[in-house]
N, C-alpha and C positions, 0 to 999 in steps of 0.2 A: 524317206530323208533325202535332204539333198547335201550332202556333205562335199567339200572343196576335196581335190587332191592337195596335199600340205605344200605350201610353197614356203620359200625362203626370205620372209620378210624381216629385214634386218632392225626394223622399229621393234618388232615383237620378238625375235629371237636374241637380239644384242643388246637391249635397252630396258632399263625398270619399266613393268607395266604401269600404267596410270589406274589402273583397276585395282582394287585391295581384295584380298580374300576377305570373306565375310562369313560369319557365324550369327547363331542367336545369341543373345546377352542371358548370360545366368545359366547356361547349359553346362553338363558335365562334357568336356570335349572328347573324352574319349569312351563314353559309355553308349549303348544302343539307343538308338533314336533315328526317327523319320522327320523330316523337316520340309517346309516350303517355302519359297522365295519367289516374289514377285515384283514387277515394276510397269507402270502404265505409261506410255508415251503417245503423243500427239503427233500425227504426221498429215501435212497440209496434201501431198501427193504420194502415191506409191513408189518406192525407190527403185531404182532399175539394179541396184546393188546394195547390199547392207551386210557385209561379211562381219563374222564375229569370231573370238576365239574362247573356249569354253572348258573348262574342267571342275573336279570336287573331289573332295575326300569324304566318303569312300567311293561312292557311286551317284551317278544323276541321270535324270531324264528331264530334258529341255523342252519347252511347248511354247507356241506363239499361236496366240488366238485358239487355244485348246487343241492345236495340232501339235503330235510329237515331231520335232525337228532333229533331235540329237539323244545319243544313248551313249553314256561311257564313264569315266575315261577308260581306254585300254589300258590292260593292266601294265603297271611298271613298279618303280620303287622310288625312294625320296630322291635319290640322283638323276632318276630319267622319269619325271612324273608328265606323263601326257597330257595334252590339250587337243581338242577336236577344233577344226576350221569350218564354220557352215555360213552359207549365205541364207540371210532370213528374209531376201526380199520377195521370194514367192508367197511368203506367208503373211507379209504386211498390207495394209489399206490405208486408204486416207481415213483421218479420225483417230478415234481412240484404238490404241491397242496394246494387249496384255503378253508380257514376256515373263513366263514363270518357270520355276524348277523344283522337281523332287529331288530332295538329297538324302540318303540314308547312309547309315553307319552300323553296322551290327556289333561294334565294340569288342569284347573279348570273344563273342561268340562267331565271329566273322569267319570265312573260309582261311585255311591256312595261307593260301597264295595271295590274299589280300593284304598289302602293306597300308599301314595307316599311320598319319600322324596326330590329327584330330580333325573331327567334322567341319568341313568348310565347302565354300562355294566360290568361284571366280568366272566373271565373264569380262573379256577386254573387246571394245570396237575395234574392228579393223581399218576404220576410216574415220575421219574426223566427225562425219555426220551419226556414225554408229557409235562412237565414243557417248552417246547420250545414255546408253545401255552399261557403262562401267559399273560394275559393281563398288558400292560403299553404303554410305548410310541411307541413302534414298531409297533403297530397296526395302521393301516391307517382309517380314519372316513371321513364322508360325510353327509351333510343333505340332503334328499329327498324334496325340495321345491315344488314338483308336489302335496303333501297332504294338504288339508287345512280342517279344521272342520265344518260340517253342523250342528248347534244347532237344537235339536228338540224342535218344538212349539206346546205343549199341555198343557190346561188348566187342569194341574193335576200335582200331584207330581210325577216327571220323574226320575227315579233313573238309567236308563242306560246311555252309553255313546253317544257322537254325532255320526252323519253320516258324510261320507268323499266324498270330492270333490276332484277328481284327474286329473289333466291334465298331460296326458301321455307324452305330447312334454316334458315335465321338468323333467319327471323321468330319474334317472341316470341307463343306460342301463349296463347291464352284470356285476351287481354289486356284484355278488357272484360266477361269472366265471373267469377262467384265461384268458379271453379275455377282461377284465376290463382295461380301460385307467384311470392309477391312478394319472394322472397330476393333477387334479383337489382336489385330495385326501390329509388331513392333516394328521399330527402326532396327535395321540389321546394325550388328557391332563390326566395323572395318577392324582386321588383323595388322595386315600389312601388305605392301604392293607384291604382284607378283614377280618372281625371280625366273628369269630363264637360265639354263645351265650354262650358256655360254658367259654368264657374269660370274658364274662360280659361288654365288651367294656373298652374304656381307662378310667382312675378314674375320675368320676365326670362329664363324659361326654357322652352324649347318640344321639349324632349328627350322626347317622350311620344306618346301617342295621346289625342287629344280625342273622348270619347265621345259619340255621339249615337245616338237608337234610330232603328233602320232603318225606313223608310218604306214599305218591301217585304215582301209576305208571303212566306214558305217556298214555293221552287219546287214545282209539281207533280211528283209522282213516279209514274211507272208503268212497266210493263213493256212491252217491244215486240220481237217477233219479226224476226230479219232475214227478208229475202224470198225470197232467189235465189241459189243457187249457181252462178256463172259458169265456174268451172274448178275442177278437181281433179287434181291430178297424184300420183302414187305410191299412190293408194289408189282404190278403188271406194265412192261414199258413195251410201246409200240416197236414193231420190228424195223421200221425205218431208221430209229435212233441206234448210235450215233452218227452213222454216215451223213444222214439226212437232218438237218434242223427240224426239231419236233417238240412240240409243245408237252411238257411233262409236269402233272399237277400232283403234289403232294398233299394228303389231308392233314388236317389239324390233329394234335396229338398222335402223331405217327412216326416212328422211326424206319428208314430204309436204307438200304447200301446197294450200291452199284459197283461191277467190276469192270473196268473198260481196259481194252486191250489195244494198242495201236498196230500190233502185228510185226512192226519192222523198225530198225535204228531209224532214229529221229533227233534232232535237234532242237527240243522243245521245252516249253512250260505250259500247262493247260491255262485256258482263260476262263473265267465261269460268269455267266449274266443270269439273274435270278431276279423274281418280283415277290413280294409279299413276305409272308411267313416272319412277323415281327417277333422277336428274340428268339426265332428258330435258329439251330446252330448246323452248320455245314462243316463237314471234316473231309480234306482232301489227302490221300496219301499217296505216294509214289515210290516205285521201284522197277527195276529193270526184270526181275522175276520173283516170285514167291517163294518163301521158305517152307520147306516140309518139316525140317527141325534144325534149329540155328546150330551151326551156319551152314547146313545143307541146302542146296537151292535144287538140285536135280534139273530135271527137263523143264526148260522155260515155257514151254506149252502146256504144261500141266498145272491146273489150279485147283482142283478137288481135294479139300481137305489140307490145303497149304494155307500160310499166314503172310500178310504183307508186315514187314518189319522197316522201319526207316522214317525219315522225314514226313511229317505232316504239316498243313497249314489247316487254321479254323477260323472260320467267319460266323458271325454273329449278326444276323439280319436286323435292320431297323424298320423292316415292312415297305421300305420306299420299292416304287416302280422301276424297272431298269437299271438294278444296281449291278455294277461291275467288281468282280475280283481278279486280280492279276499279281502274281507274286513280283516283288520289288523289281527283278532281274528281267522281268517280262514287260516289253512296252505294250500298252494298251491300244494295239493298231486296228484291233475289231470292231470296236464301235463305230466309227465313221460308216461301215459297209453294212452294218445289221439292217434289213428290211422290218423284220419282226422279232421283238426282245422278248421272246419266250425262254426259258431256261437252254442254255446251250452249254456245250463245251468245246472249245475249238484249240487248236494248238499254235503257237506262234515259234519265236525262236531260242534255242540255249542248251540244252544239256542231251549229250550224247549218249541214249538209251535206247533200248526196246521197252518202249515205256508201257506200265500197268498202272492204272490209277484207280484208287479205291474210294470212291465218291459216298460218304455216309451223311445222311441229312436227318436231322432230330427237329420236331416242330413241337415246342413245347407248350404254345398258346393255340387259342382258339382257330386264327387264322392259318391257313395253308401256304405252301409257296410253290410258286409256278416256275 
């Protein structure tokens, strides 16, 4: 990702933005939801520079021509709502370009540290040429109804967000691509202009985000293979997996379970790529260590006779080839570099854990999953 070091541009920090916060018309502003925004632009020549400023409530991933260019915003509060500054020029080309964002809000189930006013997205061009991307009603939007929250049930004070249940048959295809069919997409709803903190909001009103430039660089993104298979139930797994990308085929009408261990502390979520298995269910659980008897964990290296308790994600396959699942907090950076789209589990950036992953796959139809 190509993030600028934040600079003090008085047109951005001291004046009302020309771009509006936008949202989807008719949605519950504070409820759980995953949404997409997109805009097509035509360029005669690739620009040398195309800076933009971008933020969202609660979180966003920004793509240009299907390439991830920004992930954020950095955590703040309503009085200090961060925006990122990014140069889009390296990702743009002559002809038609697509700029698209995934925006999500976990509503009342969101992590305790995630402040939210309502679901919204904003992008402000940093130059006259880039202002063609200013968010307003010209941006198209759609809700991703494939996502539903999976609340975490633990007898303790739990401060992170929910898991995700994703039905891939309902997932909008090609949402960040020129191949997207926009017939079901709506015009976005403009809310109000972006308000830099230096303006201090409208007189007497603080029902907005006071925007400040993020002081943090974009996070490092790199792939990291999981290190060890600790248990395999219902299937024989090649010894090369998971350290080496290896094809694993799960027969139809079969339930299998794999326990994978990263063996060291890492800042990561898993990414999963699979093919086939229409209506098969893949469940992924996460823990830093297994429980012997709640709330006792004991030795983190021991797994026999222990149970994984905590957050889970669940995916229902639509039978497609080369399907990718990534937790919303995780950028799907692994796709462009994959040479062989067999089932694989890789790790990218985020949570500080000694990771144990319980991967359970149940194939309920005649078609298997690979």
